[in-house]
N, C-alpha and C positions, 0 to 999 in steps of 0.2 A: 504494500500499499504506500502510495506517495506520502511523504511526511510534509504536511502542509499546516501552517499555523492557522487556528480557527479565527474567524472574523466576528466582531461583535456588533455590527450594525447592518441593517437591511440595505439591499442594493444589488447591482449587477457589476461584476468585476472580471478582469482578465489579467493574466500574468504569463511570463515566459519562465519555464523551469531551467536551471535550478535556483535562479535569484529570487523568485516568487515575490516580486514587488507588485502588489496589486494596484491596478489602475481602474478607477470606476468608469463604466461606460453606460450609455443609455439602455435601459431595459426596453423590451418590446412585449406585446401581448402574446401569451402562450397559446398554442392551438387548443380549441375548445373540445377537441375530440376526447371522449372518455376512454381512459385506459382501464377497462372495467374489471371489477372484482368477479370472481367465479360465483355464479348463482347457486342457491341452495344454502342449507344451514352450516355446512362445513366444507373445507376444500377436499376435493377428491382427485385421484389420479386415474382417470378413465380414458384410455385411448389417446390422450393428448401427448403424453410422454415427454413433457418438457418442464415438469415441476418438481424441484428439489429445493429444500431450504436448509440453511445452517442455523441450528438452535444452540444458544448458549447453554453450557452444561449447568446442572443444578448446583453441583459443587465441583471444585477443581483447584489446581495449583494456583496460588496467588489470590484466591477468593477468601473472604472472611468466613468464620465458622458457621454463620447463619445462612450461607449460600452465596452464589455469585450474583453480581448485580445485573442490571438490564444492559442491553446493547446501547451504546452511545454513538457508535460510528460503525459503518460497514462499507465495504467496497466490492465491486465486481470487475473482473478482468479476464483475459483470454490468454492461453498458452498453447504452443505446439499446433498452431493453426495451419492446416494444409488443404489445398484444393478448394478454397472458397473463392469463387469467381463472380458471385453476384447474389442478390437477394431481392425479393419483391414482396409487396403487400398492398392491399387496397387502403386508400387514406380516407375513404368515406364508406358508410355502412354497405352500400350496394354497388360501390364503384369497382372498376377493373383494377387489377394489380398494377402498381407503379414501380418501375425499376429503381432499385436502391432506396425504397421506402421501408422503414422498420423502426422499432424503438428498442432502446436498452432500458430496462426497468430494474430498479433496486427497491424492493417492496418490503414494508414491515408486515408483521402478522396483523390480523384483525384484533382490536382491543377495546375494552371499555373506555370511553373517552370522557373527559371532564367538560367537553364542549357543552355549553348551556342548552343549545338547541336540540341536543340528543337526549337530554335527561328525562324528558317527558314522553319519549317514544320507546315503549318496550321492545327489546331486541335490537335497538340501534347500536351500531359499533363504529368506532373510528378506524380509519385505514389511511396509510400514507405511502406515497410513491415518489421516488427520486427518478427523474425521467430525462433521457436524451431521446428526442423525437426527430427523426430525419425523414423528410417527405420526398426525397429524391432531388430536391433543388436547394434546400436550406435546412439547417439543424437548429434546435432549440433545446436549452437546458432549463428545467424548471421543476417545481414540486407540485404534485396534484394531491389534494386532500379529499377524503370521502366520509360522508355519514351513511354507512351501509345499513340497509334495511330500515330506512327512515319511515317509509310507508305512509307518507302524507305529503302535502304540497311543500316543496322545499323552501327553506328560509330565503329571504332576500339576499342576492349575491351568489346563490348556489344554482347550478344547473341540475335538471332532473335526468335520471337514467333508469330505463326500464329493462331489467335483465331478461325478461321474457316479453318480446314485442307484443303490444296490445293488452298486456296484463297490467292495469293501472293500480292493482292492489299491492304490487311489489315495486317499490320506488326506492332508489338510493340517490344521494345528492353529492355533487362534486364541485370543486372550484380549484383554480390554479393560482399560483404565485405569478409574478411577472417572470419573464424569460430572458436569458442571455442568448442573443442570436449568434450563429456561427455559419460558416460556409458549409456546403454539402459534404457529408462525411462518408466516403465510399466504404462499404463493408469490407473491402479487400485490405483495408488498413486496420482491421479490428484487433490485431495482436498488439497495437499501440494504445488501445482504448482502456480507460479505467473510469468507472462511475463511482462516485463517493457520496454517501449520505451521512450527515452529521446532525445530532441532537445536542443543543446546548441547554443546560438546565437553568442557568442564571446569567443573563436574562434568557427567557424561553425563546430561542431562535432555532430555525432549521436552515441548513445549508445543503444545496446540491452542487457538486463539483464534477467536472469532466476533464480528463487529461487525454491528450492525443498528440501524435506527431504530425507535423505539417508535411506536405508533399515537396517542399522546396529542396534546394541543394546548397548547403547541407540542410537536412530536416531540423526543425526546432520542436521542442516539446512545449505545447501550449496548455494553459489551465483556464477554465471558465468556471465562474461561481455565481450563484444567486443565493442570497440570504433573505429570509423573511420571518416575520413573527409567527410562531407556531399557532395553528388553527385548531388542531385536534389533539396535539400533545400526547404522544404515547407514553412518555415519562418512564415509570418503572415497568410498564407493560410491554416494551419492545423486547421480545425474546427470540424471534426468528427473523431471518433475512433471506429473501428470495431474489436471485439475479439471473438474467438470461437475455437472449435476443428474442423479441416478440414481434407480433404484427403491430401495425400502426392503429391500435385502438379498436373499439367496437367488437371485441372478441375475435379479431382476425388472426391469421397465421402469417408468420414470416416464412416465405418459401425460399430456401437456399438453392442456388444454381438452377433458376427457372429456365424455361425456354428462352432462347435468344430472340428478342423482338425483331432483330435484323435478319433472322433466318427462321421464319415461322414454321412450326411443326418439327423442328430439330432440337431436341432437348440437349442441355449441357450435361454430359454424363460424368462430370467430375464428382467424386465422393467427398463432400465436405467433411472435415473432421477437426475436432478441437477439444481442449480441456478448459472447463469453465471454473474459475476460482471465485469463491464467495468467502470473504474474510470479515471477521467481526471483532470489535473491541468491546469487552464487557467488564474489564478490570482484572481478568484472570489470564492464565497462559495455557490452560488445557484445551485440547482439540474440541471443536464444536461437535454436537451430535448431528449426523446426517439423517434427515427425516424426509420421507417421500410424502408429498402433498405440496400444495401451493395456493396462491391467492389470486394471481392474475387470470382473467378469462382469455387473454391472448396466449399464443403458443407459437411454435415453429414446427417445421416438418422433419426435424432430426430425431433420431432415436438415441437412447442410452446404450452405450457399448459395455459389454460385460467386464472387460478388463479394467481394474482400478488403476488409475495413473499413480505413479510414485509421488509421495508427498515431497514438496519442496518448500523452502522458506521456513521461518521459525514462528511467525505469527499465527494465531488461531484461525484456521480456514478449512474448508472442504474443497476438494478438487474433483470434479466430475467429468467423465469422458463421454462425449456425444458426437454423433456423426451420421452420415447418410445411411450407413450400414449398421445394424444393431445386433443381428444374430440372436443369441439367447436372451439378452438383457430385456427386462420389463421396466425397470426404473433405475434411478441413478444411485441409490444407496446400496442395498444388498439384493442380490438376485440368486435364485436357485432354479434348477430345471430338471425335468425328467423327460427325455426325448428318445424317440426311436424304440430300439428293442433291447432292454431299456437301459439307457445311459443316464446315470445320476450326476448332476453337477451341483455341488453344495454351495451354500451361501458364502463359504470361505474360499471357494475355488478349487475344490477337489473333484476330479472326474473319475468315476469308476462304474463298472457294469454290475447290474443286479437283475438276474434272470428268473427269480421265483415267481410263482403265481399265487393269487389270493388278495386279500385286503391288507393295506399297510398304512401306517402313519408316515407320511412324507415329511411334514413340517408341523411343529407345534411350538407356539410362542405363548407362554402364560396359559390362561384359561379361556381367553377370548378368541384365539385364532388357531385353526387347525386345518390341514389339508391331508386328505386320504386318497389313495388310488386303488383301483382294482385291476390287478395285472392278470392277463390270460396268456396261455401259450399260443404260439403262432402255428398255423396249420401245416407248415412244411418243414419246420426245423424243431427237433425235439427239445432242445435245451435253450430256446430263446423265448422271451415273453415280451409283451407290449402292454402299455396302459390301455385299458378298455374304457373305464369310467372314472370319474373324478368327483369327489365330494369336498365341500368347503364349509367350515363352521366359522362365522364371523359375527361378533357383536350380538350373539343370540339368535342369529338367522342361520338356516341350513340351505345351501345351494348345491345341487348335484347336476352334473351333466352325464347322462347315461349313454354309453356307446358313442361318445363324441358328438351327439346331436340333440338328444332329448333333454330339455331343461325341466328340472324339478325344484320348486321353491317351497321349502317347509313342508315337504311331502306331497305337493300338488303339482302335477304336470302343467307347465305354463308355456304358452306360445309367446315368442318374441321375434319379430321380424328383423331382418338385417338392417342395421342403421338405427334401430330403436333402442331405448334404455328403459329400465325399471328401477325405481327407488323404493326401497322397503322402509317401513316405519322405524326400523333400527338404524337407519342411515346408510345401510349397505346399498350399493348401487351395482346394477348388472347391465352390461352393454353388450350387444351382439353386432359384429361386423363379419358378414359372410359366414365362414365356418368357425369363427372364434367368439368365445364368450369371455368377457373380462369382468371379474367380480372384485370390488374394492370396498373398504370400510372407512369410516371417518378418520381413523388413525393414519391412513395412507398405506396400509397393507393391500396388496393386490395379487390376484391370481388370474392368469390367462390360460384358457383351455381351448385348444384347437384340434378339431376332429378331422382326420384324413380318410375315414372309411376303414382302412386297415389298422389304424392305431390312433392314439391321441397323445399330443404333446402338451406339456404343462410347464408354465413359467410362474415362479412364486417370487413376489417382491415383498421384502421385509421392510416395514416402515422405519424401524429404529435399528441402526447398524450395531448398537451396543447390546441389543436384546439377545438372550440365549435361545438359539433355535435347536430343538430336539427332533429326533426322528431320523429317517434315512437320509435326509438332506441337511442334517445338523453336524457340527463339529464341536467337541468340547473346547471352551475357551477360544472359539473361532480359529482353531488350529487345523489347517487342511491336511496335516499328516496323521490325524487321529480320527477314529470313529467311536461312538459311545452307544452301548446297549441301553435299553430302557432302565435296567437296574443299576446303571452307573459304571459297569465294567467298560474299560477302554481298550482299544486295539489300535496298534500302529499299522498304517497301510504300507504295502499291500496286505490285506487280511487273508490268511490261508482260507481256502475254499470251504472247509468244514466249519470254521468259525464264522465266516462271512454269512453263511446261510443258517447253519445249525444253532448259532448263538445270537449273533448280532441281528440278522434278519428276522429270525423267529421272535425275538423280543419285541419287535415293532409290528407284529401281526395284530390285526384287530378282530375281536370276536364278533360273530354275527349280530349279537345284541347291541354292540357299541358302534357298529359300522354306519357311516354316513351313506353307504352305497346300497342300502336296503331296497330302494325303488328300482334298482338296475338288475340286469340279467346276472345270475349267479355264476361263479366259476369254482373249480376245484382248487383247494389250497395244496401246493406242493413245492418242493425245491428241485432244482435241476440235478440230474444224475451225475453230471461232470461239467467242467468249465466249457464255455463256448465263446471263443474270441475270433478275430479276423484271421488269425493264424491257422485256425481249424478248417477254414474253407478250402475247397479244391482250388488248385493253383490257377487254372484258367479263368474261372469266374472271379476269383480274388483279384487277379491282375487287371481285368477289365474295369472292375469297380474302383480300384486304386487309381487307374488312369483317369477315370471320370472325376474322382474326388480331387486329384491334383490339378486337373484342368480348371476346376472351379475355385481354386485358391484356398483349399482346406489347409489349415495349420497342422503341423506335424503331430501335435498333441491330440488332435481330433481325428487323425487319419484312419486309425483302426475302427473307431466308432462309425465314421462315415462309410467305410468299406462294408462293414457288417450291415448297416442299414440299407445300403443300395442293393445288396444281394438278397436280404431277407424281405425288404419292404418295396423295393423298386427304385428306379432312377430318380424319381421326384424327391426321394429322401435326402439328396445331396444339398437341397436348398438351405436347410437350416445351418449348415456348416460353412457356407460361403462367407469368406472374410471374417470368420469368427476368431477372435484372439486366442492365444494359447491358454489352456487352464493352468492354474498355479501349481498343481500337483497331479500327477497321473497315479491313480490308485490301483490299476490292474497290474498283476504280476507280469514280468516279461514273458512273451509267448512267441518263440521262434516259429516260423512257418513249418507245418508238418507236410512232408512230401507225399502227395496223393493226387489222384486225378479223378475224372468223371464229373457228374453233375450234382451228386449228393454230398452230404457232409462227410468229412474224413472219419475214419474208423474211431478215432478217440472220442468224437462227439456222439457216437452211438446211433442206432437206427432211429428213424422217425417214428414216434409212437406217442399216443396220448399220455398225459401225465395225470 
């Protein structure tokens, strides 16, 4: 974070780094476009895939015994940016996308505000955004204040925003500070950008600052700042900070590398990739908690990438990897997955195969979040299994997807069209897009269930990176070199075959009376008779599958899993591994290829027979 002396009077200023001699300039009117809050009672991560927040820890190094203080300053910046050649976003609600139109938003959490106008409106919350808005021709730096869920005619000086068009019963109010004007900021220079938000307690002033490098020769580092009297005053309630590239208001998306307007119909096939840093000052030195969830209704078209970037710097911050390719990742904090036939990818980054059949606890966090799968044997390969059905327990609700397609909510089969969503009274949200269901809860936990007919893939997003995850997808102390049975016994990977299934796996089996999969087709519970890895495949079909996986850019750590899936499930199975980063630890024992030929499994795998 740039070290900049706080200023104590309102106005608009500019400076050249590193001298930081502030010069006052004329303010301008900020765009009246609403950088809208997410509708609904709580932030959710449903399909948008661009919301992660840094939360100050409750206790930590440098904090007083009664707990860490509020955030007083936060910043957002970008590192390791590659292949970003453009961005676009509409600048009006129904307008066409504009080249190089986007916003950078550094947002607080929603909070109870002392603003007098909010006090007499039940459910009203304050919200504050530090904004760089670039409309493709000019940029503005300012602060936008919100009275969220005001649900009445807004006070004088505030604009009205309806989160659901036409619904006049849901009204939020917003107003802007004055803005510092700047030249157009091309997104290709984003690695030089830093957006900073500051809360001063005495006097109560807010400052939004933006740092960037000019395009001249040599380039200069410029600073822009606007300071204003606080309107909603988060004070002690600023606990979380959200930062990213978003659309230009009205709930829009920022589209990276869009079609080139000079060459219509020909997309820019560059794979944008970056690390997003969100840094907070709260009076302590401990790392912030990474929490899935967010506050802005705007988003972008990037995905979270499963590999966690290495920590850099010493100030408290989270660093999140996002790009045009996402592979296994569901969200930006912790992700786990069960894919193919069946390859387990734990929240700590361990990849290992698990080919038993029956019902299992995959992930369990506390008493409010659990994911179970029903694994069934494949018709052609004796010792391979796939996910058939998936059950989720969240916040008191039960959501099951049977055979990858039938949705059952709290025991009742429920129709849900592609593109539609369903919000349950518990706050759990279900969204369907084509053959995928995404289930999320108010805490930011998320599960994506994708049915392929032959099998079902599952991605599990854990809201709190510090939470203990138990089950087949958990690692004790978040250590990817160890697995833990339900009774607490621990095993160093690779786990011997008899212990992996006879002890560890059996401990996480679910009895029929406790299964979330009761509405689904039953399967027999069994363990494989022998290991089954890519090395057990006949050489001819193994080589063909390996060539296909290599041609699609499969990382070496996923190559055997990809090969096995292509042979057992079909060529389409290669898609999930394309551009997927290496797992942190490989949990399968070394398996040299077994020389054999023909079209069936090698002798060591045994004959094909029901289990």
